[in-house]
C-alpha positions in Angstrom: -0.1 0.0 0.0 1.3 3.4 -0.9 1.4 6.0 1.8 -0.6 9.5 1.1 2.8 11.4 0.6 3.1 9.6 -2.8 0.3 12.0 -3.9 1.3 15.6 -3.9 -1.0 17.4 -2.1 -1.1 20.8 -0.5 0.5 20.7 3.2 -1.0 24.5 4.1 -3.8 25.2 6.5 -7.2 26.4 5.4 -7.7 30.1 6.2 -11.2 31.7 7.3 -13.4 34.0 4.9 -16.8 35.1 4.6 -19.8 33.0 5.2 -21.2 30.5 2.5 -23.3 32.3 -0.4 -23.2 30.5 -3.3 -22.4 27.2 -5.0 -18.9 27.5 -6.2 -17.4 24.7 -8.4 -14.8 24.2 -11.6 -15.7 22.2 -14.5 -12.9 20.1 -15.4 -13.0 17.4 -18.5 -15.2 15.8 -20.7 -16.6 13.5 -17.6 -17.8 17.3 -16.2 -16.4 16.8 -12.8 -17.2 19.7 -10.5 -14.6 20.5 -7.5 -15.6 23.1 -5.0 -13.2 26.6 -5.2 -10.9 27.6 -2.5 -13.3 30.3 -1.4 -16.0 27.6 -0.4 -13.5 25.7 1.5 -13.0 28.8 3.5 -16.3 29.5 4.1 -16.5 25.9 5.6 -13.6 26.5 7.7 -14.9 30.1 8.7 -18.4 28.5 9.9 -17.0 25.5 11.8 -17.1 22.8 9.4 -14.7 20.0 8.0 -17.2 17.4 6.3 -18.7 18.3 3.1 -18.7 17.2 -0.5 -15.5 18.3 -2.6 -16.3 17.0 -5.8 -19.4 15.5 -7.9 -19.6 13.6 -10.8 -22.0 11.5 -12.9 -20.1 8.2 -11.9 -19.0 9.0 -8.7 -17.9 11.8 -5.9 -15.1 13.1 -3.4 -16.3 13.8 0.1 -14.4 15.2 2.8 -14.3 14.1 6.8 -11.9 16.0 8.4 -8.5 15.1 7.1 -9.9 12.2 5.5 -11.0 11.6 2.0 -13.6 9.6 0.8 -14.4 8.5 -2.9 -17.4 6.9 -4.1 -17.5 5.7 -7.3 -19.8 3.6 -10.2 -16.8 2.6 -12.5 -12.9 2.1 -12.0 -12.5 4.7 -14.6 -14.4 7.1 -12.8 -12.1 6.4 -9.5 -9.0 7.0 -11.3 -10.2 10.0 -12.9 -11.1 11.4 -9.2 -8.1 10.3 -7.8 -5.9 12.2 -10.2 -8.0 15.5 -10.0 -7.9 15.3 -6.2 -4.2 15.2 -6.6 -4.3 18.5 -9.1 -7.0 20.2 -6.8 -5.3 19.6 -3.5 -2.1 21.2 -4.7 -3.9 24.2 -6.4 -6.2 24.9 -3.7 -4.2 24.1 -1.3 -5.7 21.7 0.9 -4.0 19.0 3.5 -5.3 15.3 3.2 -4.4 12.8 5.9 -6.0 9.4 4.0 -8.0 8.6 0.8 -10.6 5.5 1.1 -12.7 4.5 -1.5 -16.1 2.5 -2.2 -17.8 1.1 -5.0 -21.5 2.0 -5.3 -23.3 -1.2 -6.7 -26.9 -1.0 -8.0 -28.3 -3.1 -5.5 -27.9 -2.2 -1.7 -27.5 -5.5 -0.2 -23.9 -5.7 -2.2 -22.5 -2.5 -0.3 -19.0 -3.1 1.5 -17.2 -0.7 3.7 -14.6 1.8 2.0 -11.1 0.7 1.6 -8.1 2.5 2.2 -6.2 3.4 -0.7 -3.7 6.0 0.5 -2.4 6.3 3.9 -1.4 4.6 7.2 -3.3 1.3 7.4 -2.2 1.0 11.0 -4.0 4.3 11.7 -7.5 4.2 13.5 -10.5 3.8 11.5 -12.5 6.0 13.9 -12.3 10.0 13.5 -14.2 13.1 14.5 -15.6 15.9 12.2 -17.3 19.0 12.9 -20.4 20.6 11.3 -21.2 24.1 12.5 -18.9 23.7 15.7 -21.2 20.2 16.3 -18.9 17.0 16.7 -19.8 13.7 15.1 -18.1 10.6 15.0 -16.9 8.6 11.8 -16.3 5.3 11.7 -14.7 3.7 8.1 -14.6 0.5 9.2 -18.3 -0.6 10.3 -20.5 -0.4 7.2 -20.7 1.4 3.9 -21.3 4.8 5.4 -19.0 6.4 7.8 -21.6 7.7 10.0 -23.0 11.3 8.8 -24.7 12.1 5.5 -23.4 15.1 4.2 -26.5 16.4 2.3 -28.8 16.8 4.9 -26.4 19.4 6.8 -28.8 22.3 6.2 -31.7 20.3 7.1 -29.9 20.0 10.6 -29.1 23.7 10.8 -32.8 24.5 10.1 -33.7 22.4 13.2 -31.3 24.2 15.4 -33.2 27.2 13.4 -36.6 25.8 14.8 -35.0 25.0 18.0 -37.8 22.3 19.0 -38.9 21.2 22.5 -39.7 17.7 21.5 -38.2 15.8 18.2 -39.2 12.6 16.8 -36.0 11.2 14.7 -37.3 8.3 12.7 -34.7 6.2 11.1 -32.4 8.0 13.4 -29.2 6.2 12.3 -26.3 7.8 14.2 -28.6 10.6 15.8 -27.3 13.8 14.0 -30.5 15.3 14.1 -31.2 15.0 17.4 -27.5 16.1 18.3 -28.8 19.1 16.6 -31.9 19.5 18.3 -30.5 18.8 21.9 -27.7 21.3 21.6 -30.5 23.9 21.1 -32.5 22.4 24.4 -34.9 19.7 22.9 -35.8 16.3 24.4 -35.4 13.5 21.7 -37.0 10.3 20.8 -34.9 8.2 18.4 -35.8 5.0 16.4 -33.7 3.0 14.5 -33.6 -0.8 13.6 -29.9 -1.1 14.4 -28.6 -1.1 17.9 -25.2 -0.2 17.0 -26.2 2.9 14.9 -28.2 4.1 18.1 -25.1 3.4 20.2 -23.1 5.5 18.2 -25.9 8.3 18.3 -25.3 8.0 21.9 -21.4 8.3 21.6 -22.2 11.6 19.5 -24.2 13.1 22.4 -21.3 12.2 24.5 -18.9 14.3 22.0 -20.8 17.4 22.2 -21.0 16.9 26.0 -24.8 16.5 26.1 -26.7 14.1 28.4 -28.9 11.4 27.1 -31.0 11.1 30.3 -33.7 13.2 28.6 -33.3 11.5 25.5 -34.9 8.1 24.3 -33.4 5.4 22.1 -35.4 2.6 20.8 -34.3 -0.3 18.5 -37.5 -1.3 16.4 -39.4 -1.0 13.5 -40.6 2.5 13.0 -43.7 1.5 11.5 -44.5 -0.4 14.3 -43.6 2.0 17.0 -45.3 5.0 15.6 -48.8 3.2 16.2 -47.9 2.8 20.0 -46.6 6.3 20.0 -50.3 7.6 18.9 -51.8 5.5 21.6 -49.9 7.1 24.3 -51.0 10.3 23.1 -47.2 11.4 22.6 -46.7 14.7 20.2 -44.0 16.4 18.8 -43.3 19.7 17.4 -40.5 18.6 14.9 -40.4 14.8 13.0 -37.8 13.8 10.8 -38.7 11.5 8.0 -35.6 10.9 6.2 -36.0 6.3 5.4 -34.0 4.3 3.4 -35.1 3.5 -0.1 -35.5 0.0 1.2 -35.0 -1.8 4.6 -35.7 -5.2 6.2 -37.1 -5.7 9.7 -35.5 -8.8 11.8 -39.1 -10.0 11.8 -39.0 -10.1 7.9 -41.0 -7.0 7.2 -39.8 -4.6 4.0 -40.2 -1.2 3.9 -40.1 0.4 0.3 -40.1 4.2 0.2 -42.0 4.3 -3.2 -44.9 2.2 -1.9 -44.8 3.1 2.0 -43.9 6.6 2.5 -47.5 8.0 2.1 -48.3 5.4 5.1 -45.5 6.7 6.9 -46.5 10.1 6.9 -50.0 9.6 7.8 -49.2 7.5 10.6 -46.7 10.4 11.6 -49.0 13.5 11.3 -51.2 11.9 14.3 -48.0 12.4 16.4 -47.4 16.0 15.1 -48.4 19.2 17.0 -50.7 21.7 15.7 -47.8 24.2 14.6 -45.0 21.4 14.4 -42.7 20.7 11.5 -42.3 17.4 9.4 -39.0 17.0 7.0 -39.3 14.8 4.2 -36.4 13.7 2.5 -35.0 10.7 0.4 -32.4 9.9 -1.9 -34.3 7.7 -4.3 -34.3 8.8 -7.6 -37.7 8.6 -8.4 -39.2 10.9 -5.7 -37.7 14.1 -6.1 -39.5 17.2 -4.7 -42.5 17.4 -6.9 -43.0 13.9 -6.0 -42.9 14.5 -2.2 -45.3 17.3 -2.7 -48.0 15.1 -4.5 -47.7 12.3 -1.6 -47.6 14.5 1.0 -50.6 16.8 -0.2 -52.6 13.3 -0.2 -51.2 12.2 3.4 -52.2 16.0 4.7 -56.0 15.3 3.1 -56.2 11.7 4.8 -55.3 12.9 8.1 -57.3 16.0 7.7 -54.4 18.6 8.3 -53.3 21.7 6.5 -49.4 22.9 6.3 -47.3 25.1 4.3 -44.6 23.7 2.2 -40.9 24.9 2.6 -38.1 23.5 0.0 -34.6 23.2 1.8 -31.9 25.5 -0.1 -29.3 23.1 -1.8 -26.1 22.6 0.0 -23.8 24.8 -1.6 -21.1 21.9 -2.4 -23.7 20.1 -4.0 -24.7 20.4 -7.8 -28.7 20.5 -8.4 -29.9 17.1 -8.0 -26.9 15.5 -6.7 -28.2 15.1 -2.9 -31.2 14.3 -1.0 -34.8 15.8 -2.2 -36.1 17.2 0.7 -39.7 19.1 1.7 -40.5 20.5 5.2 -44.3 20.9 6.3 -45.0 23.7 8.6 -48.6 22.2 10.2 -51.4 24.4 10.8 
């Protein structure tokens, strides 16, 4: 294995600049790769963020997690192209890199594998910590396909902090990044996920930010089974996060397919929402862009006899249009 020093990467520290205002990219080559400009990199540093997208192309992307780089690719040619461009971009920016990981993006979710180290010290710990607007999140390149933080949800997490909820319900909570954002501004949270290991990592994220978990609940169970139980107990939440996976299977064999089950999920969720609450609808399913989410939301609202206004999240400045998750916020009335 070659060391990262074999790649001519910049070694100067990132300097601060004005807050993020726009999506800044450089187009390069026939494969239409788009790398963020140095000014946007400095903007992230100024706001206390070191986890974000660096480059997007049709068959892959490059993401930063602190000093580590993750390349996702659909074709080997794309991986090699991104590696080559990373070298040139980092030298010109300049940008200091510790390690480089790569992961193949398969067509089927069950074929996903953890990222592989391609540059760097193999003896170095695969666990690290990144910051997002000064909040800390644990990253682990050795436990699964995703390292622990979905970068395209950054603006939605920021909006949670802006809303400053009292009680947040985090469905499909994963490592509880939305809940950490809510707890930071004083909310209590309920986190639901099938994976006990993911919820354990969520507790660790609370600890990284010196947040007690005494007023927060963590339930390892099927969201579709838990929601009716919460409704029977009369529980209410002023912010609810719905960002389900495209497909999942519970230990009991029940499956969740977002295209078939999202409407029922939202209808059940609306029973738990306060009158003036907010609900986030978000998905990476390519068949459900913002318009499709809005159509499904209007049907669910009509069925539940609720009313709401719609707010579309601004695109993250490091993601080209259509590259990240599709998201809509419902402001209930």
